[in-house]
Structures are given as C-alpha cells and as structure tokens.
ChimeraX commands (.cxc) that place a marker at each C-alpha (Angstrom):
marker #1 position 209.56,-213.05,-92.76 radius 0.5
marker #1 position 207.59,-214.17,-95.80 radius 0.5
marker #1 position 209.28,-213.08,-99.07 radius 0.5
marker #1 position 207.08,-210.76,-101.11 radius 0.5
marker #1 position 208.26,-211.30,-104.63 radius 0.5
marker #1 position 209.39,-214.08,-106.90 radius 0.5
marker #1 position 212.46,-213.43,-108.93 radius 0.5
marker #1 position 213.81,-216.16,-111.14 radius 0.5
marker #1 position 216.38,-215.81,-113.86 radius 0.5
marker #1 position 215.15,-215.58,-117.47 radius 0.5
marker #1 position 217.87,-214.91,-119.99 radius 0.5
marker #1 position 216.56,-214.17,-123.47 radius 0.5
marker #1 position 218.66,-212.38,-126.08 radius 0.5
marker #1 position 216.27,-210.82,-128.67 radius 0.5
marker #1 position 216.89,-209.36,-132.10 radius 0.5
marker #1 position 216.56,-211.52,-135.14 radius 0.5
marker #1 position 219.27,-209.70,-137.08 radius 0.5
marker #1 position 221.90,-209.20,-134.38 radius 0.5
marker #1 position 224.92,-211.51,-134.10 radius 0.5
marker #1 position 226.57,-212.00,-130.74 radius 0.5
marker #1 position 230.34,-212.27,-130.52 radius 0.5
marker #1 position 232.17,-212.75,-127.21 radius 0.5
marker #1 position 235.87,-213.59,-126.86 radius 0.5
marker #1 position 236.36,-217.21,-125.94 radius 0.5
marker #1 position 238.00,-217.92,-122.63 radius 0.5
marker #1 position 239.09,-221.28,-121.30 radius 0.5
marker #1 position 237.92,-222.64,-117.96 radius 0.5
marker #1 position 240.33,-222.53,-115.02 radius 0.5
marker #1 position 240.12,-223.81,-111.46 radius 0.5
marker #1 position 238.21,-220.66,-110.51 radius 0.5
marker #1 position 236.10,-220.25,-113.65 radius 0.5
marker #1 position 233.32,-222.09,-115.41 radius 0.5
marker #1 position 232.89,-222.17,-119.21 radius 0.5
marker #1 position 229.47,-221.26,-120.60 radius 0.5
marker #1 position 228.67,-221.95,-124.27 radius 0.5
marker #1 position 225.95,-219.82,-125.89 radius 0.5
marker #1 position 224.88,-220.96,-129.37 radius 0.5
marker #1 position 222.45,-218.64,-131.20 radius 0.5
marker #1 position 218.93,-220.14,-131.88 radius 0.5
marker #1 position 215.23,-219.00,-131.60 radius 0.5
marker #1 position 214.48,-217.32,-128.21 radius 0.5
marker #1 position 214.62,-220.01,-125.52 radius 0.5
marker #1 position 216.50,-220.94,-122.39 radius 0.5
marker #1 position 218.04,-224.34,-121.62 radius 0.5
marker #1 position 219.88,-225.76,-118.62 radius 0.5
marker #1 position 222.85,-228.15,-118.70 radius 0.5
marker #1 position 224.05,-230.39,-115.88 radius 0.5
marker #1 position 226.84,-228.03,-114.88 radius 0.5
marker #1 position 225.76,-224.51,-115.80 radius 0.5
marker #1 position 223.08,-222.33,-117.35 radius 0.5
marker #1 position 223.08,-221.99,-121.14 radius 0.5
marker #1 position 220.92,-219.29,-122.70 radius 0.5
marker #1 position 220.43,-219.85,-126.42 radius 0.5
marker #1 position 219.06,-217.45,-129.03 radius 0.5
marker #1 position 219.21,-218.44,-132.69 radius 0.5
marker #1 position 220.26,-215.74,-135.12 radius 0.5
marker #1 position 223.03,-217.46,-137.02 radius 0.5
marker #1 position 225.35,-220.42,-136.55 radius 0.5
marker #1 position 227.83,-218.51,-134.40 radius 0.5
marker #1 position 228.91,-220.22,-131.17 radius 0.5
marker #1 position 230.51,-218.10,-128.46 radius 0.5
marker #1 position 232.03,-219.02,-125.12 radius 0.5
marker #1 position 232.33,-216.81,-122.07 radius 0.5
marker #1 position 233.47,-217.53,-118.54 radius 0.5
marker #1 position 231.65,-217.14,-115.23 radius 0.5
marker #1 position 234.02,-216.69,-112.28 radius 0.5
marker #1 position 233.61,-219.01,-109.31 radius 0.5
marker #1 position 234.66,-216.89,-106.31 radius 0.5
marker #1 position 235.20,-219.86,-104.00 radius 0.5
marker #1 position 235.21,-223.63,-103.66 radius 0.5
marker #1 position 236.61,-226.38,-105.85 radius 0.5
marker #1 position 235.48,-228.12,-109.05 radius 0.5
marker #1 position 233.78,-231.47,-108.58 radius 0.5
marker #1 position 236.14,-234.49,-108.86 radius 0.5
marker #1 position 235.50,-236.40,-112.08 radius 0.5
marker #1 position 235.02,-239.64,-110.14 radius 0.5
marker #1 position 232.26,-238.22,-107.90 radius 0.5
marker #1 position 229.19,-240.46,-107.95 radius 0.5
marker #1 position 230.81,-243.13,-110.14 radius 0.5
marker #1 position 232.55,-245.53,-107.74 radius 0.5
marker #1 position 230.24,-248.21,-106.38 radius 0.5
marker #1 position 231.07,-249.34,-102.86 radius 0.5
marker #1 position 230.91,-252.92,-101.54 radius 0.5
marker #1 position 227.67,-253.61,-99.70 radius 0.5
marker #1 position 227.27,-254.60,-96.07 radius 0.5
marker #1 position 226.13,-258.19,-95.65 radius 0.5
marker #1 position 222.39,-258.46,-96.24 radius 0.5
marker #1 position 221.93,-254.69,-96.66 radius 0.5
marker #1 position 221.61,-252.11,-99.40 radius 0.5
marker #1 position 223.98,-249.78,-97.53 radius 0.5
marker #1 position 227.71,-249.93,-98.21 radius 0.5
marker #1 position 230.76,-250.59,-96.08 radius 0.5
marker #1 position 232.23,-247.42,-94.58 radius 0.5
marker #1 position 235.36,-246.12,-96.32 radius 0.5
marker #1 position 237.90,-243.45,-95.44 radius 0.5
marker #1 position 236.99,-239.97,-96.62 radius 0.5
marker #1 position 238.92,-239.11,-99.81 radius 0.5
marker #1 position 241.35,-236.19,-99.35 radius 0.5
marker #1 position 239.37,-234.05,-101.81 radius 0.5
marker #1 position 236.26,-234.32,-99.60 radius 0.5
marker #1 position 237.73,-233.85,-96.11 radius 0.5
marker #1 position 236.98,-230.11,-96.39 radius 0.5
marker #1 position 234.25,-230.41,-98.99 radius 0.5
marker #1 position 233.39,-227.13,-100.76 radius 0.5
marker #1 position 232.35,-228.24,-104.23 radius 0.5
marker #1 position 230.79,-226.19,-106.99 radius 0.5
marker #1 position 227.04,-226.50,-107.53 radius 0.5
marker #1 position 225.69,-228.12,-110.68 radius 0.5
marker #1 position 222.83,-225.88,-111.84 radius 0.5
marker #1 position 219.72,-227.83,-112.84 radius 0.5
marker #1 position 217.44,-224.76,-112.68 radius 0.5
marker #1 position 218.06,-221.19,-113.85 radius 0.5
marker #1 position 219.98,-219.32,-111.12 radius 0.5
marker #1 position 218.45,-216.20,-109.56 radius 0.5
marker #1 position 219.06,-212.87,-111.26 radius 0.5
marker #1 position 220.75,-211.34,-108.20 radius 0.5
marker #1 position 221.49,-211.95,-104.52 radius 0.5
marker #1 position 217.91,-211.25,-103.38 radius 0.5
marker #1 position 216.12,-214.26,-101.91 radius 0.5
marker #1 position 213.66,-215.69,-104.44 radius 0.5
marker #1 position 210.97,-218.32,-103.92 radius 0.5
marker #1 position 207.84,-219.87,-105.39 radius 0.5
marker #1 position 205.37,-222.55,-104.33 radius 0.5
marker #1 position 202.83,-224.68,-106.20 radius 0.5
marker #1 position 200.30,-227.11,-104.69 radius 0.5
marker #1 position 199.89,-229.78,-105.83 radius 0.5
marker #1 position 203.26,-230.16,-107.54 radius 0.5
marker #1 position 203.26,-229.71,-111.35 radius 0.5
marker #1 position 202.87,-232.89,-113.37 radius 0.5
marker #1 position 206.41,-232.78,-114.77 radius 0.5
marker #1 position 207.82,-232.51,-111.24 radius 0.5
marker #1 position 205.70,-235.44,-110.03 radius 0.5
marker #1 position 206.91,-237.50,-112.99 radius 0.5
marker #1 position 210.56,-237.12,-112.00 radius 0.5
marker #1 position 209.89,-237.58,-108.26 radius 0.5
marker #1 position 209.36,-240.76,-106.24 radius 0.5
marker #1 position 205.66,-240.20,-105.62 radius 0.5
marker #1 position 203.21,-242.97,-106.60 radius 0.5
marker #1 position 199.73,-244.06,-105.56 radius 0.5
marker #1 position 200.98,-246.29,-102.74 radius 0.5
marker #1 position 202.86,-243.49,-100.95 radius 0.5
marker #1 position 201.45,-242.61,-97.51 radius 0.5
marker #1 position 200.61,-239.01,-98.51 radius 0.5
marker #1 position 198.11,-237.93,-101.20 radius 0.5
marker #1 position 199.56,-235.88,-104.03 radius 0.5
marker #1 position 197.09,-233.05,-103.34 radius 0.5
marker #1 position 198.64,-232.63,-99.85 radius 0.5
marker #1 position 202.11,-231.89,-101.24 radius 0.5
marker #1 position 203.70,-228.58,-102.26 radius 0.5
marker #1 position 206.54,-228.01,-104.72 radius 0.5
marker #1 position 208.83,-225.07,-103.91 radius 0.5
marker #1 position 211.79,-223.36,-105.50 radius 0.5
marker #1 position 214.15,-221.25,-103.39 radius 0.5
marker #1 position 217.43,-219.49,-104.03 radius 0.5
marker #1 position 220.45,-220.57,-102.00 radius 0.5
marker #1 position 224.11,-219.71,-101.51 radius 0.5
marker #1 position 226.63,-222.25,-102.84 radius 0.5
marker #1 position 230.09,-223.25,-101.71 radius 0.5
marker #1 position 231.26,-221.60,-104.95 radius 0.5
marker #1 position 230.24,-218.18,-103.65 radius 0.5
marker #1 position 227.38,-217.91,-106.17 radius 0.5
marker #1 position 223.60,-218.03,-105.78 radius 0.5
marker #1 position 221.60,-220.91,-107.21 radius 0.5
marker #1 position 218.02,-222.16,-107.40 radius 0.5
marker #1 position 217.02,-225.25,-105.48 radius 0.5
marker #1 position 213.78,-227.21,-105.34 radius 0.5
marker #1 position 211.94,-229.41,-102.87 radius 0.5
marker #1 position 208.63,-231.17,-102.20 radius 0.5
marker #1 position 207.04,-231.11,-98.73 radius 0.5
marker #1 position 203.63,-231.51,-97.14 radius 0.5
marker #1 position 201.44,-228.40,-97.46 radius 0.5
marker #1 position 201.58,-227.91,-93.69 radius 0.5
marker #1 position 205.38,-227.55,-93.63 radius 0.5
marker #1 position 206.46,-226.04,-96.96 radius 0.5
marker #1 position 205.87,-222.36,-96.04 radius 0.5
marker #1 position 207.85,-222.66,-92.80 radius 0.5
marker #1 position 210.75,-224.36,-94.55 radius 0.5
marker #1 position 210.77,-221.63,-97.22 radius 0.5
marker #1 position 211.11,-219.12,-94.38 radius 0.5
marker #1 position 214.08,-221.08,-93.03 radius 0.5
marker #1 position 215.78,-221.05,-96.43 radius 0.5
marker #1 position 215.34,-217.29,-96.48 radius 0.5
marker #1 position 217.25,-217.15,-93.18 radius 0.5
marker #1 position 219.95,-219.52,-94.48 radius 0.5
marker #1 position 220.24,-217.33,-97.57 radius 0.5
marker #1 position 220.70,-214.23,-95.42 radius 0.5
marker #1 position 223.43,-215.86,-93.32 radius 0.5
marker #1 position 225.15,-217.22,-96.46 radius 0.5
marker #1 position 224.96,-220.79,-95.19 radius 0.5
marker #1 position 226.36,-222.85,-98.11 radius 0.5
marker #1 position 224.42,-225.68,-99.74 radius 0.5
marker #1 position 225.92,-227.87,-102.45 radius 0.5
marker #1 position 222.87,-229.23,-104.28 radius 0.5
marker #1 position 219.10,-229.12,-103.82 radius 0.5
marker #1 position 217.08,-231.19,-106.28 radius 0.5
marker #1 position 213.95,-233.35,-106.16 radius 0.5
marker #1 position 214.79,-236.98,-105.34 radius 0.5
marker #1 position 214.08,-239.31,-108.26 radius 0.5
marker #1 position 213.38,-243.04,-108.34 radius 0.5
marker #1 position 216.74,-243.49,-110.05 radius 0.5
marker #1 position 218.36,-241.81,-107.04 radius 0.5
marker #1 position 216.67,-244.28,-104.68 radius 0.5
marker #1 position 217.60,-247.27,-106.86 radius 0.5
marker #1 position 221.23,-246.26,-107.43 radius 0.5
marker #1 position 224.03,-248.36,-105.96 radius 0.5
marker #1 position 225.71,-246.50,-103.08 radius 0.5
marker #1 position 228.78,-244.45,-103.94 radius 0.5
marker #1 position 228.97,-242.86,-100.48 radius 0.5
marker #1 position 229.57,-239.31,-101.73 radius 0.5
marker #1 position 226.11,-237.78,-102.27 radius 0.5
marker #1 position 225.46,-234.31,-100.88 radius 0.5
marker #1 position 221.98,-233.40,-102.11 radius 0.5
marker #1 position 219.76,-231.43,-99.75 radius 0.5
marker #1 position 216.50,-233.33,-100.15 radius 0.5
marker #1 position 212.99,-233.60,-98.77 radius 0.5
marker #1 position 210.25,-235.88,-100.12 radius 0.5
marker #1 position 211.25,-239.46,-100.91 radius 0.5
marker #1 position 208.73,-242.30,-100.91 radius 0.5
marker #1 position 210.93,-244.80,-99.07 radius 0.5
marker #1 position 211.30,-246.59,-95.76 radius 0.5
marker #1 position 213.40,-245.30,-92.91 radius 0.5
marker #1 position 216.93,-246.75,-92.72 radius 0.5
marker #1 position 216.79,-250.47,-91.76 radius 0.5
marker #1 position 213.35,-250.03,-90.15 radius 0.5
marker #1 position 210.63,-251.58,-92.30 radius 0.5
marker #1 position 208.38,-248.52,-91.85 radius 0.5
marker #1 position 207.76,-245.41,-93.88 radius 0.5
marker #1 position 210.27,-242.62,-93.40 radius 0.5
marker #1 position 208.99,-239.14,-92.51 radius 0.5
marker #1 position 210.38,-238.21,-95.93 radius 0.5
marker #1 position 207.64,-240.39,-97.45 radius 0.5
marker #1 position 205.01,-238.31,-95.62 radius 0.5
marker #1 position 206.51,-235.03,-96.84 radius 0.5
marker #1 position 207.54,-234.17,-93.31 radius 0.5
marker #1 position 211.35,-234.25,-93.34 radius 0.5
marker #1 position 214.40,-232.62,-94.88 radius 0.5
marker #1 position 218.08,-233.63,-95.05 radius 0.5
marker #1 position 220.58,-230.76,-95.35 radius 0.5
marker #1 position 224.07,-231.28,-96.80 radius 0.5
marker #1 position 224.15,-235.03,-95.97 radius 0.5
marker #1 position 227.90,-235.37,-96.52 radius 0.5
marker #1 position 228.68,-232.60,-94.04 radius 0.5
marker #1 position 226.06,-233.94,-91.63 radius 0.5
marker #1 position 226.04,-237.75,-91.87 radius 0.5
marker #1 position 223.94,-240.45,-90.22 radius 0.5
marker #1 position 225.66,-242.86,-87.85 radius 0.5
marker #1 position 224.43,-245.91,-85.98 radius 0.5
marker #1 position 227.03,-248.34,-84.71 radius 0.5
marker #1 position 229.41,-249.01,-87.59 radius 0.5
marker #1 position 226.94,-247.75,-90.23 radius 0.5
marker #1 position 227.67,-244.30,-91.67 radius 0.5
marker #1 position 225.62,-242.67,-94.44 radius 0.5
marker #1 position 227.03,-241.34,-96.74 radius 0.5
marker #1 position 229.67,-244.01,-96.42 radius 0.5
marker #1 position 232.61,-241.76,-97.34 radius 0.5
marker #1 position 231.67,-239.04,-94.84 radius 0.5
marker #1 position 233.43,-240.37,-91.74 radius 0.5
marker #1 position 235.63,-237.23,-91.61 radius 0.5
marker #1 position 232.48,-235.38,-90.53 radius 0.5
marker #1 position 231.73,-237.58,-87.52 radius 0.5
marker #1 position 233.84,-235.17,-85.48 radius 0.5
marker #1 position 231.18,-232.57,-84.70 radius 0.5
marker #1 position 233.73,-230.27,-83.06 radius 0.5
marker #1 position 234.99,-229.36,-86.53 radius 0.5
marker #1 position 233.93,-225.95,-87.81 radius 0.5
marker #1 position 233.49,-226.48,-91.53 radius 0.5
marker #1 position 231.03,-224.53,-93.70 radius 0.5
marker #1 position 227.94,-226.61,-94.45 radius 0.5
marker #1 position 227.75,-228.30,-91.05 radius 0.5
marker #1 position 224.54,-227.87,-89.05 radius 0.5
marker #1 position 224.84,-225.28,-86.28 radius 0.5
marker #1 position 222.81,-224.63,-83.13 radius 0.5
marker #1 position 221.27,-221.62,-84.87 radius 0.5
marker #1 position 219.88,-223.84,-87.61 radius 0.5
marker #1 position 218.55,-226.35,-85.10 radius 0.5
marker #1 position 216.74,-223.46,-83.39 radius 0.5
marker #1 position 215.22,-222.30,-86.70 radius 0.5
marker #1 position 213.65,-225.71,-87.26 radius 0.5
marker #1 position 212.55,-225.94,-83.64 radius 0.5
marker #1 position 210.62,-222.72,-84.19 radius 0.5
marker #1 position 208.45,-224.46,-86.80 radius 0.5
marker #1 position 208.07,-227.60,-84.69 radius 0.5
marker #1 position 210.72,-229.76,-86.37 radius 0.5
marker #1 position 212.99,-232.01,-84.33 radius 0.5
marker #1 position 216.63,-232.72,-85.17 radius 0.5
marker #1 position 218.14,-236.16,-85.77 radius 0.5
marker #1 position 221.29,-234.97,-84.02 radius 0.5
marker #1 position 219.39,-235.31,-80.73 radius 0.5
marker #1 position 218.46,-238.97,-81.18 radius 0.5
marker #1 position 219.59,-241.51,-78.58 radius 0.5
marker #1 position 220.13,-244.74,-80.55 radius 0.5
marker #1 position 221.63,-243.03,-83.61 radius 0.5
marker #1 position 222.72,-239.60,-84.79 radius 0.5
marker #1 position 221.30,-238.16,-88.01 radius 0.5
marker #1 position 222.82,-234.71,-88.19 radius 0.5
marker #1 position 221.42,-233.94,-91.65 radius 0.5
marker #1 position 217.82,-234.72,-90.67 radius 0.5
marker #1 position 214.93,-232.53,-89.48 radius 0.5
marker #1 position 211.34,-233.79,-89.27 radius 0.5
marker #1 position 207.91,-232.73,-88.08 radius 0.5
marker #1 position 207.69,-235.42,-85.39 radius 0.5
marker #1 position 211.39,-235.66,-84.57 radius 0.5
marker #1 position 211.85,-239.13,-86.10 radius 0.5
marker link #1:1,2 radius 0.2
marker link #1:2,3 radius 0.2
marker link #1:3,4 radius 0.2
marker link #1:4,5 radius 0.2
marker link #1:5,6 radius 0.2
marker link #1:6,7 radius 0.2
marker link #1:7,8 radius 0.2
marker link #1:8,9 radius 0.2
marker link #1:9,10 radius 0.2
marker link #1:10,11 radius 0.2
marker link #1:11,12 radius 0.2
marker link #1:12,13 radius 0.2
marker link #1:13,14 radius 0.2
marker link #1:14,15 radius 0.2
marker link #1:15,16 radius 0.2
marker link #1:16,17 radius 0.2
marker link #1:17,18 radius 0.2
marker link #1:18,19 radius 0.2
marker link #1:19,20 radius 0.2
marker link #1:20,21 radius 0.2
marker link #1:21,22 radius 0.2
marker link #1:22,23 radius 0.2
marker link #1:23,24 radius 0.2
marker link #1:24,25 radius 0.2
marker link #1:25,26 radius 0.2
marker link #1:26,27 radius 0.2
marker link #1:27,28 radius 0.2
marker link #1:28,29 radius 0.2
marker link #1:29,30 radius 0.2
marker link #1:30,31 radius 0.2
marker link #1:31,32 radius 0.2
marker link #1:32,33 radius 0.2
marker link #1:33,34 radius 0.2
marker link #1:34,35 radius 0.2
marker link #1:35,36 radius 0.2
marker link #1:36,37 radius 0.2
marker link #1:37,38 radius 0.2
marker link #1:38,39 radius 0.2
marker link #1:39,40 radius 0.2
marker link #1:40,41 radius 0.2
marker link #1:41,42 radius 0.2
marker link #1:42,43 radius 0.2
marker link #1:43,44 radius 0.2
marker link #1:44,45 radius 0.2
marker link #1:45,46 radius 0.2
marker link #1:46,47 radius 0.2
marker link #1:47,48 radius 0.2
marker link #1:48,49 radius 0.2
marker link #1:49,50 radius 0.2
marker link #1:50,51 radius 0.2
marker link #1:51,52 radius 0.2
marker link #1:52,53 radius 0.2
marker link #1:53,54 radius 0.2
marker link #1:54,55 radius 0.2
marker link #1:55,56 radius 0.2
marker link #1:56,57 radius 0.2
marker link #1:57,58 radius 0.2
marker link #1:58,59 radius 0.2
marker link #1:59,60 radius 0.2
marker link #1:60,61 radius 0.2
marker link #1:61,62 radius 0.2
marker link #1:62,63 radius 0.2
marker link #1:63,64 radius 0.2
marker link #1:64,65 radius 0.2
marker link #1:65,66 radius 0.2
marker link #1:66,67 radius 0.2
marker link #1:67,68 radius 0.2
marker link #1:68,69 radius 0.2
marker link #1:69,70 radius 0.2
marker link #1:70,71 radius 0.2
marker link #1:71,72 radius 0.2
marker link #1:72,73 radius 0.2
marker link #1:73,74 radius 0.2
marker link #1:74,75 radius 0.2
marker link #1:75,76 radius 0.2
marker link #1:76,77 radius 0.2
marker link #1:77,78 radius 0.2
marker link #1:78,79 radius 0.2
marker link #1:79,80 radius 0.2
marker link #1:80,81 radius 0.2
marker link #1:81,82 radius 0.2
marker link #1:82,83 radius 0.2
marker link #1:83,84 radius 0.2
marker link #1:84,85 radius 0.2
marker link #1:85,86 radius 0.2
marker link #1:86,87 radius 0.2
marker link #1:87,88 radius 0.2
marker link #1:88,89 radius 0.2
marker link #1:89,90 radius 0.2
marker link #1:90,91 radius 0.2
marker link #1:91,92 radius 0.2
marker link #1:92,93 radius 0.2
marker link #1:93,94 radius 0.2
marker link #1:94,95 radius 0.2
marker link #1:95,96 radius 0.2
marker link #1:96,97 radius 0.2
marker link #1:97,98 radius 0.2
marker link #1:98,99 radius 0.2
marker link #1:99,100 radius 0.2
marker link #1:100,101 radius 0.2
marker link #1:101,102 radius 0.2
marker link #1:102,103 radius 0.2
marker link #1:103,104 radius 0.2
marker link #1:104,105 radius 0.2
marker link #1:105,106 radius 0.2
marker link #1:106,107 radius 0.2
marker link #1:107,108 radius 0.2
marker link #1:108,109 radius 0.2
marker link #1:109,110 radius 0.2
marker link #1:110,111 radius 0.2
marker link #1:111,112 radius 0.2
marker link #1:112,113 radius 0.2
marker link #1:113,114 radius 0.2
marker link #1:114,115 radius 0.2
marker link #1:115,116 radius 0.2
marker link #1:116,117 radius 0.2
marker link #1:117,118 radius 0.2
marker link #1:118,119 radius 0.2
marker link #1:119,120 radius 0.2
marker link #1:120,121 radius 0.2
marker link #1:121,122 radius 0.2
marker link #1:122,123 radius 0.2
marker link #1:123,124 radius 0.2
marker link #1:124,125 radius 0.2
marker link #1:125,126 radius 0.2
marker link #1:126,127 radius 0.2
marker link #1:127,128 radius 0.2
marker link #1:128,129 radius 0.2
marker link #1:129,130 radius 0.2
marker link #1:130,131 radius 0.2
marker link #1:131,132 radius 0.2
marker link #1:132,133 radius 0.2
marker link #1:133,134 radius 0.2
marker link #1:134,135 radius 0.2
marker link #1:135,136 radius 0.2
marker link #1:136,137 radius 0.2
marker link #1:137,138 radius 0.2
marker link #1:138,139 radius 0.2
marker link #1:139,140 radius 0.2
marker link #1:140,141 radius 0.2
marker link #1:141,142 radius 0.2
marker link #1:142,143 radius 0.2
marker link #1:143,144 radius 0.2
marker link #1:144,145 radius 0.2
marker link #1:145,146 radius 0.2
marker link #1:146,147 radius 0.2
marker link #1:147,148 radius 0.2
marker link #1:148,149 radius 0.2
marker link #1:149,150 radius 0.2
marker link #1:150,151 radius 0.2
marker link #1:151,152 radius 0.2
marker link #1:152,153 radius 0.2
marker link #1:153,154 radius 0.2
marker link #1:154,155 radius 0.2
marker link #1:155,156 radius 0.2
marker link #1:156,157 radius 0.2
marker link #1:157,158 radius 0.2
marker link #1:158,159 radius 0.2
marker link #1:159,160 radius 0.2
marker link #1:160,161 radius 0.2
marker link #1:161,162 radius 0.2
marker link #1:162,163 radius 0.2
marker link #1:163,164 radius 0.2
marker link #1:164,165 radius 0.2
marker link #1:165,166 radius 0.2
marker link #1:166,167 radius 0.2
marker link #1:167,168 radius 0.2
marker link #1:168,169 radius 0.2
marker link #1:169,170 radius 0.2
marker link #1:170,171 radius 0.2
marker link #1:171,172 radius 0.2
marker link #1:172,173 radius 0.2
marker link #1:173,174 radius 0.2
marker link #1:174,175 radius 0.2
marker link #1:175,176 radius 0.2
marker link #1:176,177 radius 0.2
marker link #1:177,178 radius 0.2
marker link #1:178,179 radius 0.2
marker link #1:179,180 radius 0.2
marker link #1:180,181 radius 0.2
marker link #1:181,182 radius 0.2
marker link #1:182,183 radius 0.2
marker link #1:183,184 radius 0.2
marker link #1:184,185 radius 0.2
marker link #1:185,186 radius 0.2
marker link #1:186,187 radius 0.2
marker link #1:187,188 radius 0.2
marker link #1:188,189 radius 0.2
marker link #1:189,190 radius 0.2
marker link #1:190,191 radius 0.2
marker link #1:191,192 radius 0.2
marker link #1:192,193 radius 0.2
marker link #1:193,194 radius 0.2
marker link #1:194,195 radius 0.2
marker link #1:195,196 radius 0.2
marker link #1:196,197 radius 0.2
marker link #1:197,198 radius 0.2
marker link #1:198,199 radius 0.2
marker link #1:199,200 radius 0.2
marker link #1:200,201 radius 0.2
marker link #1:201,202 radius 0.2
marker link #1:202,203 radius 0.2
marker link #1:203,204 radius 0.2
marker link #1:204,205 radius 0.2
marker link #1:205,206 radius 0.2
marker link #1:206,207 radius 0.2
marker link #1:207,208 radius 0.2
marker link #1:208,209 radius 0.2
marker link #1:209,210 radius 0.2
marker link #1:210,211 radius 0.2
marker link #1:211,212 radius 0.2
marker link #1:212,213 radius 0.2
marker link #1:213,214 radius 0.2
marker link #1:214,215 radius 0.2
marker link #1:215,216 radius 0.2
marker link #1:216,217 radius 0.2
marker link #1:217,218 radius 0.2
marker link #1:218,219 radius 0.2
marker link #1:219,220 radius 0.2
marker link #1:220,221 radius 0.2
marker link #1:221,222 radius 0.2
marker link #1:222,223 radius 0.2
marker link #1:223,224 radius 0.2
marker link #1:224,225 radius 0.2
marker link #1:225,226 radius 0.2
marker link #1:226,227 radius 0.2
marker link #1:227,228 radius 0.2
marker link #1:228,229 radius 0.2
marker link #1:229,230 radius 0.2
marker link #1:230,231 radius 0.2
marker link #1:231,232 radius 0.2
marker link #1:232,233 radius 0.2
marker link #1:233,234 radius 0.2
marker link #1:234,235 radius 0.2
marker link #1:235,236 radius 0.2
marker link #1:236,237 radius 0.2
marker link #1:237,238 radius 0.2
marker link #1:238,239 radius 0.2
marker link #1:239,240 radius 0.2
marker link #1:240,241 radius 0.2
marker link #1:241,242 radius 0.2
marker link #1:242,243 radius 0.2
marker link #1:243,244 radius 0.2
marker link #1:244,245 radius 0.2
marker link #1:245,246 radius 0.2
marker link #1:246,247 radius 0.2
marker link #1:247,248 radius 0.2
marker link #1:248,249 radius 0.2
marker link #1:249,250 radius 0.2
marker link #1:250,251 radius 0.2
marker link #1:251,252 radius 0.2
marker link #1:252,253 radius 0.2
marker link #1:253,254 radius 0.2
marker link #1:254,255 radius 0.2
marker link #1:255,256 radius 0.2
marker link #1:256,257 radius 0.2
marker link #1:257,258 radius 0.2
marker link #1:258,259 radius 0.2
marker link #1:259,260 radius 0.2
marker link #1:260,261 radius 0.2
marker link #1:261,262 radius 0.2
marker link #1:262,263 radius 0.2
marker link #1:263,264 radius 0.2
marker link #1:264,265 radius 0.2
marker link #1:265,266 radius 0.2
marker link #1:266,267 radius 0.2
marker link #1:267,268 radius 0.2
marker link #1:268,269 radius 0.2
marker link #1:269,270 radius 0.2
marker link #1:270,271 radius 0.2
marker link #1:271,272 radius 0.2
marker link #1:272,273 radius 0.2
marker link #1:273,274 radius 0.2
marker link #1:274,275 radius 0.2
marker link #1:275,276 radius 0.2
marker link #1:276,277 radius 0.2
marker link #1:277,278 radius 0.2
marker link #1:278,279 radius 0.2
marker link #1:279,280 radius 0.2
marker link #1:280,281 radius 0.2
marker link #1:281,282 radius 0.2
marker link #1:282,283 radius 0.2
marker link #1:283,284 radius 0.2
marker link #1:284,285 radius 0.2
marker link #1:285,286 radius 0.2
marker link #1:286,287 radius 0.2
marker link #1:287,288 radius 0.2
marker link #1:288,289 radius 0.2
marker link #1:289,290 radius 0.2
marker link #1:290,291 radius 0.2
marker link #1:291,292 radius 0.2
marker link #1:292,293 radius 0.2
marker link #1:293,294 radius 0.2
marker link #1:294,295 radius 0.2
marker link #1:295,296 radius 0.2
marker link #1:296,297 radius 0.2
marker link #1:297,298 radius 0.2
marker link #1:298,299 radius 0.2
marker link #1:299,300 radius 0.2
marker link #1:300,301 radius 0.2
marker link #1:301,302 radius 0.2
marker link #1:302,303 radius 0.2
view
C-alpha cells in the first residue's frame, strides 16, 4: 500500500530567552549520549546520533537516548584493511570476529530519525544536486541522471529504534521498493545502515565488515568486466554482512563467513517472505543463482 504522508523528524527548540538545562547522564551499553548545545534555530546530524541545536546561551546539556536492543559498534569496525587476493581488489576471506557472529549493531544516524513509529517516505526525481554530488553517478554511467529517483524511508534498526535511510534507484523501480520497505517496517525486519554509496566507499580498501543496505553504485559487477545492475539503478543489496556473496573461495564481505550457513535464524537474514515481496515487483534474487550465491542482492533482471 502506498504511504499517504511524509513524516520526517524536525527538532527545533524556539524561544530566544529560554535556557535549557537537562541533567547529564553518561552513556552505557544500552544508552547513547546526545549533546545539545544552544545556538540559533537549526538542526545538525552527527555520525552516531541526532543533535538538535538552538542557540540561546553558551549552556551545553547532555541527555541519554535508550537503546532497547543490540550492541554498540566495535571501535575497530571499518578500520582493519585485509590482505588482497592475488590480482584482485577483493580480500582474502577471514574468520568472522566473535562480536559479529550474531551481528546486531546500533545504527549510526546520518539523517534525522522519524518522529514516531509510523512509516515515513519521500521521493525526488531526479535526485537533488547535493545527493548526486556525494553519490557515484557521473556522465559515463549507463543510466541518465534524469531517470533516477532519490528516496528516503524509515526503517527499524537492530537497536530497537526507528531510523531514516536513503537510496537511489531507477524511476521504474523506486516506488515498488518504497512499498517493500513499508512492509519490512511493518514486520520490524532490522536493517543496520542505509546510505547512498559514495565514490570513497567504492575506492576504499576492503575491511570485510561493511553492512550498508545500498542500491545505486556506478561500478562493474564482481570480477565480470561489465556494468552491474546497480550501475543501471536496478538493484539493491540488503544487510550484506548477514547475506553475503559467495563464489568458490570468494566471500563478500570477507569477514561474513559465519553467515554462509543459511539454516541459521538470525535477525537481518533474508527470508522467503522477503524474496516473495521482491518477486511481486519483478525482481529476482541472487540467492537463486547457479554459479554463485548473492543472498543480499535483488535486481530487476535477476542478475
């Protein structure tokens, strides 16, 4: 069912002569610290949480937001470069670290979270200029910019909270995928991160621990020499760490070998219900491939 209203979080504390004082609390394993420093009415986002700032004086206050579930992100996540396979840009497969065997990590908010637990969405075609600038699109990509749509959707995190994600897809597919995210939201299917893929992401050395749900990326398919369906705006990867790619001895992400056992029942893994949702909009699943298995991957032509 198409959502009928857009609700996105806007936190603005007004009143030029009112000082805000909140007792400071320290962050624990189940809480997240949020610093609010008073400045002129505006809202800013940090890499780990939402910070709403309203300037009235120089008072800085700290409150805590409870995280009902999940675990904080290990400090080493995304920092350890892995040795490369001979002649490839992919890395050698490593054992899954103990902290990631049952991965339920807190989401890093890069967009304002929704105001409540109601599904929220928006779409813009073509994508706004600032979004294009931080994406991988360029003139040589196989899809014109005017054929792409930028969407924001709310999603349920492993931390038990609701967050705002973003994606870019071809105009033909974006509305159907928004509908699927509404269904995932309703069933409380957890997603760790959902941000637009940047060129820095594509150029980064492999650390084998990424888990970003992603769509458009102007790149070639793995070890193929041809454009990926992601480059056409016709594919999406969901929770890659929970749903890795495997072909022979190549596993991507390289630390996700604990998730090659598809008989496990761990939140975040693709289910038959989700496969059916994508089938309803004409998307095939990489988990059905013959020469490889790409459990994260759904695409318009099944490749």
